[in-house]
N, C-alpha and C positions, 0 to 999 in steps of 0.2 A: 661160667667159671666159678668154682668154689672159692670161698674166702680163704685167706692165708694168715697165719699168725705173723707178728712183727719179726720173729726170728728168721723168717723165710725171705725177707726183703733183701734184695741184692744191692749193695751200696755202689755208687759210681766208681769208687776206688777198686772194689772187688771186680766189677764188670770190666774195668780197664785192664786189670791184671789178666783176666781170662782172655780178653781180646789180644793182648800182647803174646800170651802163650800160644794162642791159636795161630797168630801170624808166623811165629818161629817154626812151628811144626808144618804148617801148610806151605811156607816158603821153601822148605826142604823138598817137598814133593813137586812144587811148581818149577823149581830150578832143575830138578832131575827130569821133569817132563819136557823141558826145553833142551837141556844139554844132551840127554841120551839119544833122542832122535837125530840131533845134529851130528853127533859123533858117528852114528850109524850111516848117515848120508855121506859123510866124508870118508868113511871106510868103503863106500861103494855099494851099500845096500839099497834096494829099490824102495819106491814109495809104498808098495804093498808091505814090505818088511817093517817100514817105519809105522805104518798103520797098525800092524800087529803089536809092535812095541808099545805104542800109545794105548792100545786097548788093554794092555796088561795093568796099567795104572788103575783101571776100574775093575778088573776081573776079581781080585780078592774081595773087594767090597760087596760083590754080588752074593758071595757065599757067607760072608761074615756079618752083613748088615743086620739081618733079623736076629741071629744069636747075640750080636753086640747090643742091639736094642733091649732084648730081654735081660741081658747081663747088667746093663745100666739100670733097668727098672729094679733089679734085685740089689745091686751093690753100689749104686750111686755114681759119683764122678771120679774121684781120685784114683781108684784102683784101675779102671780101664785106661785112663790117661797115662799112668805110669808104664803100663805094658806097651802102649803105643809109642812112647818116647824111645824105649829100648829097641823096638823093632825098626822104627824109621831110621834111627841113627846107624844101626847095624847094616841096613840095606844100602845106605849111601856109602858106608865104609867099604863094602864089598866092591863097589865100582872103582874105588881108589886102588885097591890091591889087585883086582883083576878087571881091567877095562876092556872086556870082551863082550860081544853081542849077547851071548847066553847069560852072562852075569848081569848085564844091563837089564835083561828081561826079569831076572830075579829081583834086582833092585827096584824095578817098577812095581812088581807085585807087593814087595814089603813096604815101600814108602806110600804107595797108593792105599793099601789096606789099612795101615796105621792111621793115615790122615782121615779116612772115612769113619773108622771106629771112634776116633777122638771127637769128630764133629757130632756124632750122635749123642755122646755123653754130654758134650758141651751144650748143644741145643736143648736137650732135655732139662739140664740144670737151669739154664736161663729161662726157658719157657715156664717152668714150675715156679720161678721167682716172681713172675709178673703178676700184678694185682688186678689188672683189667685189660680189656681189648686194646685200649690206647697204649698202655705200657707194653703189651705184646708187640705191636707194630714198632714202637720206639726202640725197645731193647733188641729186637731182632734186626732192626736197621743198624744199630751200633755194632751188634755182633757180626753182621754180614760185612762190615768193613774189614774184618780180619782176612778172609779169603781174598777179597779184592786187592787189599794192600799187599798181601803176600804174593799174589800173581804179578804185582809190580816189582817187588823186591827180589823175588826168586829168579825170574828169567833175566832181569837186567844185571843182577850181580853175577849170575852164571855166565852170561855173555861176555861181560867185562873180564872176568877171571879166565875164561877160555882164551880170549884174544891176547891176554898179557901173561898168562902162566900155564895154560894148557888145561886139558880136561881133568887130569888128576887133581890139580889144585882146586878146580871148581868143585869137584865131588867131595874133596876133603872139607872145604868150607861149608858145604851144604850139610855134611854129616854132623857138624857141631850145633846146628840150629835146633834140632829137637831137644838137646840137652838144656838149652836155654828155656825151653817151654816149661820144664819141670821147676826151674827156679822161679818162674812167674806164678805157677798154679799150686805149688805144694802146700800152701797155707789156706787153700779154699775150704770154707766151712761146708760140710755136707748138709743137705736138706733132710728133714725127717722123712721116713718112708711113707708112701701113699697107703692110706688105710682103705682096704677094699671092703665094700659093704657085703654083708652075708648074702649068699644066694647068687652072687655074680660070678659067672664062669669066665675063665680066661679066653676061651675061644681060639680059633686059628687066625693067623695073620690075614689070610685071604678073605676072612669074614668082613674085614674092613671095607672091601670093595662092594659089599652089599648096599652101601650108602651111595646114592647118585652123586652127591657132592664130592665124595672121595674119588669116585671114578673120573669125574671131570678134572679134579685137581691133579690127579696122576697123569692124565693125558696132556694137560697144559704144561706141567712140569717136565714131562718127557720131551715135548717139542722144543721148549726153551733150552733144555739141557743139550739137545742135539745141536742147537745153534752154537753153544760154547764149544762142543766137540769139533764142529766144522771149522770154527775160527782157529782153535788150537792146532788142528791138523794142517790146515791149508797154509798158514803164515810161514812156518819153517820150509814147507815144500816150495811155495812161491818164491820166498826169499832166496832159497838155494838156487832155484832155476834162474833167477834174475841176477845172481852174483852178489847179493847183499852180504855184508859181514855179519858175524854172530852178534856183534853189538847192535847193528841196525835191526836185525830180527828181534832181538831181545827188547829193543826200544819200542818197536811196533806193538808187541805183546804187552809191554809195560804201559804204553799209552792207553790201551784197552782197560787194563787193571786200574790205572789211576783215575780214569773217567768213572768206572764202576764204583771206586772208593768215594769219589767226590759226591756222586748222587746219593750214596748211602749216608754220607755225613749230613747231607741236607734233609733227608727224609724224616729224622726224629723231630725236627722243628715243625713239620707239617703233619705229623702222624694223626693228630686229632681231626684233621680236615680231609684225610684221604680215605677213600673206599678201596679196599683191596682189589675188587673186581674191575674197577675203573683203571687203576694203575696197570694191572696185568694186561688187560685188553689193549690199552694204548701202546704198551711196550711191544706187544706182539705185532701190531700193525706197523709200527716204526721199524722193527727188526726186519719184517718182510720186505719193506721198501729198500732198506740198506743192503740186504742180501742180493737184491736184484742189481744194485749199482756196483757192489764190491768188485766183481770180476772185471769191470771196465777200468779199474784203477791200476796203472802200470808202474808208477814210481813209488819209492819208499815213502815220500811225503804224502802222496794221495792215499796209499794204503794206511798210513798213520792216521789220517783224518777220518777215514771210514772206521778204523779200529776204535778211535775215541768215541765217535757217535754210537757205535754198537755198545761200547762200555756204558754210556749213559742209559741206553735203552734196556739192556739186559741186567745192568746193575740194580735197577729199581725193583726187580721182580722177586728175588729171593725173600726179602723181609715180608712181603705180602703173602707169598706162598706159605711161609712158616707160621705166620699169624693165623691164616685160615686153617691150616692143619691142626693147630692146637685148639682152635675153637670147635672143630667138628669131630674130635676124638676124645674119649674119656681119659681122665688124668692118669689112671692106673695103666693105660696102654700107650702113653705118649712115646716112650722109648721104642716100643714095638712099631708104632706108626711111623716114627722117624726112620727106623731101620727098614721098614717096608718101602718107604719113599726112596731111600738111598739104594736099596737093592734094585728097584725098578729102573731108576735112571742110569745106574751103573751097568745093568745088564745091557741097556742100549749102548752105553759107552764102550762096552767090549766089542759089540758087533759093528757099530757105526764107523769107527775109524778104519776097520778092515774093508768095509763097504766103500767108504770114501776113497781109500787107497786103490781099490780095484777100479772104481768108476773114474777116478782121477787119471789113472794110468791109461785107460782105454778111451774115455770120452773127454777128458779135461776137467779141471776143477770148476770151470764156469757152470757146467751143468749141475754139479753138486750144489753150488750156491743157489742156483735158481730153483732147483727142486725143493730144497729145504725151505727157502723163502716162501714158495707157494704153499707148502704144507703148513707153515706157521700162520700165513694169512687165513687159510681155511680154519685152522684150529682156534683162531681168535673168537669164534662163536662160542666155543666151550668156556672160554674165559669170561665172556659176557654173562653166561648162565651160572657163574659162581656168586651171583648176587644173592644176598640173604632174602628170605621170603618177603620182608617188609618193603624191599625195593622193587619187587616184581609186579608187573601189571596184572 
């Protein structure tokens, strides 16, 4: 990693403001992702329709991720974030005015796309501010608290508001969260542009996959992202089938998010002593075991326990993935690499919920859990080979 001037150092206060802004924007999407499918289920739509609706939260990111990464490489942080705030707030507002299934689909596209584009700009900004590999792991651990905590705040708040005020009240409250994001991040100091050495060509995004480490990282990231998709999809469906209230379903999802937040709070204290490949491999094996056990849990309490344990496992992964990604890609292509990663995992997130919905309707959700769990167990080998050359035999 190249050295950085003192003006590029991100202070703890500045990082805290960025995390707070990320929480507000991501909580809007997380709340919508819980409330919209639940509304569809109560209106009589099938599990397959809910799978389609959930997939739309990722669809926009598939097409916007690479352009958004390049846009962030050119324009920095605040301009992309400002656009995302407007789009996310508007998307949630549409569900307030027109609480219909087609409009919920549009809201999913808008809030999901805005959240994805914002995350690319934010991750690029923070990654460029780190001074060394230990800081990369530490800062991305702190940054990853944002989505984890928002996955706690968004679904829980939406569930409570639905039970006590109805869906429109919940959507209205969620639409105000992105506006709070801008209040937190509007004074962020832009970093100087990356100076590209003469003779270096930009290349195509797919050229990044020529590196074996990048291919392994994308495979591992895709498998673990599928685990999040399975959990997000199955909990509302299982909860609805078992007669759980919106508050109980939101609490189960919130328990997962709170556990993920807790482990990410702890990670910075141990960043200097953790190897990325060890953490990721261990998390994959633990996740595989939990996915084998999850379908056997029948009560809300048992589902909550499994949800919390999964949160601990999966919550430890993203900081390690992001740290590795920044180490294996050139500085002038960080935004593009982040966009490529987001495009790859969200392309999966578009297809997988529909696949889960079809498989769940025909074969039951247990088979979905066991199949994904087995895939993650096999994929742990790729995580093991993310070791740097110095660690390899």
